[in-house]
GUMARMI-308669 format. One record per residue: chain; x, y, z of N, C-alpha, C in turn. Coordinates in steps of 0.2 Angstrom, whole numbers, plus 5000, padded with zeros to 4 digits. Atoms other than C-alpha are relative to their C-alpha. Layout:
N
 unit n_c1 n_c2 n_c3 ca_c1 ca_c2 ca_c3 c_c1 c_c2 c_c3
    A    X    Y    Z     X     Y     Z    X    Y    Z
...
! end
This chain:
188
 unit n_c1 n_c2 n_c3 ca_c1 ca_c2 ca_c3 c_c1 c_c2 c_c3
    A 5003 5002 4998  4515  4956  4646 4995 5003 5003
    A 5004 4996 4995  4499  4965  4652 4997 4998 5006
    A 5003 5002 4994  4495  4964  4669 4992 5002 5001
    A 5007 4998 4998  4477  4964  4676 4998 4998 5008
    A 5001 5001 4992  4469  4964  4694 4993 4997 5000
    A 5007 5003 5003  4452  4953  4693 4996 4998 5007
    A 5004 5001 4994  4440  4954  4708 4993 4996 4998
    A 5005 5007 5002  4429  4938  4709 4994 5004 5006
    A 5008 4998 4998  4410  4943  4715 4998 4994 5005
    A 5004 5004 4995  4402  4933  4729 5003 4994 5001
    A 4998 5007 4997  4415  4919  4733 5002 4999 5005
    A 4997 5002 4993  4419  4911  4749 4995 5005 5005
    A 5006 4995 4994  4403  4921  4758 4997 4994 5003
    A 5004 5003 4996  4394  4905  4762 5004 4993 4997
    A 4998 5007 5002  4395  4887  4761 4999 4998 4994
    A 5001 5002 5006  4390  4884  4743 5004 5004 4993
    A 4996 4997 5005  4401  4897  4735 5008 4999 5001
    A 4993 4999 4997  4418  4891  4741 5005 4999 4993
    A 4994 4999 5005  4434  4895  4731 5008 4999 5002
    A 4993 5001 4997  4450  4890  4740 5006 5003 4995
    A 4995 4997 5005  4464  4901  4732 5003 4995 4997
    A 4996 5004 5003  4476  4887  4728 4997 4998 4994
    A 5004 5004 5008  4462  4879  4717 4998 5006 4995
    A 4999 4994 5006  4459  4898  4708 5006 5000 4997
    A 4994 4999 5002  4477  4899  4706 5002 4995 4993
    A 5001 5005 5003  4477  4882  4699 4996 5000 4994
    A 5004 4999 5006  4462  4884  4686 5001 5006 4997
    A 4997 4996 5005  4470  4900  4681 5006 5000 4995
    A 4994 5003 5004  4486  4893  4676 4998 4996 4996
    A 5003 5004 5005  4476  4878  4668 4996 5005 4994
    A 5002 4995 5004  4466  4892  4658 5006 5005 4996
    A 4994 4997 5002  4483  4899  4652 5002 5006 5002
    A 4998 4994 4996  4485  4913  4663 5007 5002 5002
    A 4992 5001 4996  4504  4916  4669 5000 5005 5006
    A 4998 4996 4991  4508  4921  4688 4994 5002 5004
    A 5004 4998 4998  4492  4921  4694 5000 5001 5008
    A 4998 4999 4992  4493  4926  4714 4994 5004 5001
    A 5005 4997 4996  4479  4929  4726 5001 5004 5006
    A 5000 4996 4993  4477  4942  4742 4994 4998 5002
    A 5006 5002 4996  4465  4935  4754 4996 4996 4996
    A 5003 5008 5004  4452  4922  4751 4993 5003 4998
    A 5007 4996 5003  4438  4936  4744 5001 4998 4992
    A 4999 4999 5007  4445  4934  4726 5003 5004 4998
    A 4997 4995 5002  4457  4946  4723 5006 4996 4995
    A 4994 5004 5004  4470  4940  4708 5002 5005 4996
    A 4996 4997 5005  4484  4946  4700 5001 4996 4995
    A 4998 5006 5006  4486  4938  4683 5003 5005 4994
    A 4997 4999 5005  4496  4941  4667 4997 4996 4994
    A 5004 5003 5006  4490  4937  4649 5000 5004 4994
    A 4999 4996 5007  4493  4943  4631 4993 5002 4999
    A 5007 4998 5001  4474  4947  4631 5002 5009 5000
    A 5000 4992 4999  4471  4967  4628 4994 5002 5002
    A 5004 4996 4999  4455  4969  4629 4997 4997 5006
    A 5002 5001 4993  4447  4970  4646 4994 4996 4999
    A 5007 5002 5001  4429  4965  4639 5001 4993 4999
    A 5001 5007 5003  4436  4949  4631 5003 4997 5008
    A 4997 5002 4994  4447  4946  4646 4994 4998 5005
    A 5005 4999 4997  4433  4948  4657 4996 4993 5000
    A 5004 5007 5003  4422  4934  4647 5004 4993 5002
    A 4999 5006 5001  4434  4923  4646 5003 4998 5010
    A 5002 5002 4993  4438  4923  4666 4995 4997 5003
    A 5008 5004 4996  4420  4920  4670 4998 4994 4997
    A 4999 5006 5004  4420  4906  4657 5002 4995 5003
    A 4994 5004 4996  4435  4897  4664 4999 4999 5007
    A 5001 5001 4994  4431  4900  4682 4992 4996 5002
    A 5007 5003 5000  4412  4897  4680 5000 4992 5000
    A 5000 5008 5003  4415  4879  4671 5003 4997 5005
    A 4998 5003 4995  4428  4875  4684 4998 4997 5006
    A 5004 5001 4993  4417  4878  4700 4993 4995 4998
    A 5006 5001 4999  4401  4874  4693 4994 5003 5003
    A 5004 4995 4999  4393  4889  4697 5003 5008 4998
    A 4996 4997 5004  4393  4905  4689 5004 5005 5004
    A 4997 4994 4997  4406  4919  4694 5002 5004 4996
    A 4999 4995 5003  4405  4935  4689 5007 5005 5003
    A 4993 4998 5000  4422  4945  4687 5001 5008 4999
    A 4997 4992 5002  4428  4963  4688 5006 5000 4997
    A 4992 4999 5001  4444  4966  4678 5002 5007 5000
    A 4996 4993 5001  4454  4983  4681 5006 4998 4997
    A 4995 5000 5000  4469  4987  4675 5005 5003 5007
    A 4997 4999 4992  4483  4992  4689 4998 5008 5000
    A 5002 4993 5001  4481  5012  4683 4992 5001 5005
    A 5006 5002 4995  4463  5007  4688 5000 5000 5006
    A 4999 5001 4994  4465  5001  4703 5004 5005 5004
    A 4997 4994 4996  4478  5014  4710 4995 5006 5000
    A 5006 4993 5000  4464  5028  4703 4997 4999 5007
    A 5005 5003 4996  4451  5018  4713 5002 5000 5008
    A 4997 5000 4993  4463  5018  4729 5001 5008 5003
    A 5000 4992 4997  4466  5037  4729 4996 5003 5001
    A 5006 4997 5000  4451  5042  4726 4997 4999 5006
    A 5003 5002 4993  4444  5031  4742 5004 5004 5005
    A 4995 4997 4994  4458  5038  4752 4999 5008 5001
    A 5000 4991 4999  4454  5057  4747 4992 5000 5004
    A 5006 4998 4996  4434  5054  4752 5001 4998 5006
    A 5000 5002 4993  4438  5045  4768 5004 5006 5004
    A 4998 4994 4996  4451  5061  4772 4995 5005 5001
    A 5006 4995 5001  4437  5073  4766 4995 4999 5005
    A 5005 5000 4996  4424  5065  4777 5002 5001 5006
    A 4996 5000 4994  4436  5063  4793 5001 5007 5001
    A 4998 4993 5000  4441  5081  4791 4993 5003 5002
    A 5006 4998 4997  4422  5086  4790 4997 4999 5007
    A 5003 5003 4993  4417  5075  4805 5005 5006 5006
    A 4998 4995 4994  4431  5085  4815 4998 5007 4999
    A 5002 4995 5000  4426  5101  4809 4994 5001 5004
    A 5007 4999 4997  4407  5098  4814 5002 4996 5007
    A 5001 5005 4993  4411  5087  4829 4996 4994 5001
    A 5002 5005 5001  4402  5073  4820 5006 4995 5003
    A 4997 5004 5002  4408  5056  4822 5004 4999 4993
    A 4997 5000 5007  4421  5051  4809 4998 4994 4997
    A 5004 5003 5005  4417  5040  4796 5001 4992 5003
    A 4998 5007 4996  4414  5022  4802 5003 4994 4993
    A 4998 5004 5005  4419  5014  4784 5001 5002 4995
    A 4997 4999 5007  4427  5015  4766 5000 4995 4996
    A 4998 5006 5004  4422  5004  4753 5000 5000 4993
    A 4999 4999 5007  4425  5002  4734 4996 4994 4996
    A 5002 5006 5005  4414  4992  4723 5002 5003 4993
    A 4997 5000 5005  4421  4988  4708 4996 4996 4994
    A 5006 5004 5004  4411  4986  4692 5003 4997 4993
    A 4996 5003 5007  4414  4976  4677 4999 5005 4995
    A 4999 4995 5008  4408  4989  4664 4999 5008 5005
    A 5000 4992 4997  4406  5008  4667 4993 5003 4997
    A 5008 4999 4998  4388  5013  4671 5000 5007 4994
    A 5002 4994 5006  4378  5026  4659 5001 5007 5006
    A 5000 4993 4995  4380  5044  4668 4993 5000 5003
    A 5007 4999 4996  4361  5045  4671 5000 4996 5006
    A 5000 5006 4996  4363  5029  4681 5005 5004 5005
    A 4995 4998 4994  4379  5036  4691 4997 5005 5002
    A 5000 4993 4996  4370  5053  4695 4993 4998 5004
    A 5006 5001 4996  4354  5044  4702 5004 4996 5005
    A 4997 5003 4995  4366  5033  4712 5001 5005 5004
    A 4998 4993 4994  4375  5049  4720 4993 5003 5002
    A 5006 4997 4997  4359  5055  4721 4997 4999 5008
    A 5002 5004 4998  4355  5043  4734 5004 5001 5007
    A 4997 4999 4994  4368  5050  4747 4998 5004 5005
    A 5004 5000 4996  4361  5054  4763 5006 5002 5007
    A 4994 5000 4995  4370  5059  4780 5002 4993 5002
    A 4997 5007 4999  4373  5040  4783 5005 4999 4995
    A 4996 5003 5005  4381  5038  4766 5001 5003 4996
    A 4998 4997 5008  4391  5047  4754 5002 4995 4994
    A 5000 5004 5006  4391  5040  4736 5004 5004 4993
    A 4996 4997 5006  4403  5045  4722 5003 4993 4996
    A 4997 5005 5003  4404  5036  4707 5005 5002 4994
    A 4995 4998 5006  4419  5037  4695 5004 4993 4997
    A 4998 5005 5006  4423  5028  4679 4995 4992 5004
    A 5002 5006 4996  4421  5008  4687 5001 4999 5005
    A 5001 5002 4993  4422  5012  4704 4994 5004 5003
    A 5005 4998 4994  4410  5016  4717 5003 5002 5007
    A 4997 4998 4994  4414  5025  4732 4994 5001 5005
    A 5005 4998 4994  4405  5024  4748 5004 4999 5007
    A 4997 4998 4991  4409  5034  4765 4992 4999 5005
    A 5006 5001 4994  4398  5026  4779 5000 5004 5007
    A 5001 4995 4992  4393  5035  4796 5000 4994 5005
    A 5000 5007 4996  4389  5018  4801 5002 4993 4996
    A 4996 5007 5006  4393  4999  4795 4997 4999 4996
    A 5003 5002 5007  4390  4991  4779 4995 4996 4999
    A 5006 5004 4999  4378  4979  4787 4995 5004 4999
    A 5006 4996 4998  4366  4992  4790 4999 5006 4995
    A 5004 4995 5005  4367  5003  4774 4997 4996 4996
    A 5006 5001 5004  4354  5005  4762 5003 4999 4993
    A 4998 4999 5006  4366  5009  4747 5008 4992 5001
    A 4994 5007 5001  4376  4989  4747 5002 5000 4994
    A 4998 5000 5004  4382  4983  4733 4993 4997 4995
    A 5007 5002 5003  4364  4975  4728 4997 5005 4998
    A 5002 4993 5003  4357  4993  4727 5004 5003 4996
    A 4995 4997 5004  4371  4998  4718 4998 4997 4994
    A 5000 5002 5005  4370  4986  4704 4993 5001 4997
    A 5007 4999 5001  4350  4989  4704 5000 5006 4996
    A 5000 4992 5002  4353  5008  4701 5004 4999 4994
    A 4995 4997 5006  4368  5008  4689 5000 4995 4995
    A 5000 5006 5005  4364  4990  4679 5007 4999 4999
    A 4991 5001 5000  4381  4986  4682 5001 4992 5004
    A 4998 5006 4994  4388  4969  4691 5006 5004 5003
    A 4994 4997 4997  4400  4975  4704 5002 4994 5007
    A 4998 5002 4994  4409  4968  4719 5005 5005 5005
    A 4997 4994 4995  4413  4978  4735 5005 4997 5003
    A 4995 4999 4995  4428  4980  4746 5002 5005 5004
    A 4996 4994 4995  4435  4989  4760 5005 5004 4997
    A 4993 4995 5002  4447  5002  4756 5007 4998 5002
    A 4993 5002 4996  4460  4994  4767 5002 4994 4994
    A 4998 5004 5007  4458  4980  4753 5003 5003 4994
    A 4998 4998 5006  4459  4991  4738 5007 5003 5001
    A 4992 4995 5000  4475  5001  4745 5004 4994 5000
    A 4998 5006 5000  4482  4985  4748 5003 4996 4994
    A 5000 5001 5005  4480  4978  4732 5003 5006 4996
    A 4996 4995 5003  4486  4994  4725 5008 5000 5001
    A 4994 4999 4997  4502  4996  4735 5004 4992 4997
    A 4995 5006 5003  4508  4978  4731 5000 4997 4994
    A 5000 5002 5005  4503  4975  4715 4999 5004 4994
    A 5003 4998 5005  4500  4989  4705 5006 5005 4999
! end
């Protein structure tokens, strides 16, 4: 049975969009998904299903979870190979930025984030978002992953998840590289 990793967008960030992980796992089991496993409270879910279409699986997850919770829940579903690739590309970007900083005497990167996208953005949109890179943030779009290397913190960046969605025209959810690395190592 195929395995997928689902990343839920914007849950457990405030008092109104709460989704305890034990309730999420129960809802997924009730919806017919096998062996749902979660990692931390931000909505990172490993599951198995006979479904083979990522698009149909995404729709099914969004319908089931939104109906159970009573508010819309958007999901980015990736294959284990996509998660491994996203982690490796994030690691490579961070290593390159760290080496460049050491060579130039600049401060090392303050953060590395990955925005996992529901769908693949159009090439023109990806190029437009990458063009927003500057001294404070470097962006690389690769398939359904947006890699963001920051010289400052995520809260201060102008290239946050909301801006990525506007420019790319695709829904996404951001995780720091540590989470993506851990999910890839443990589940993929």
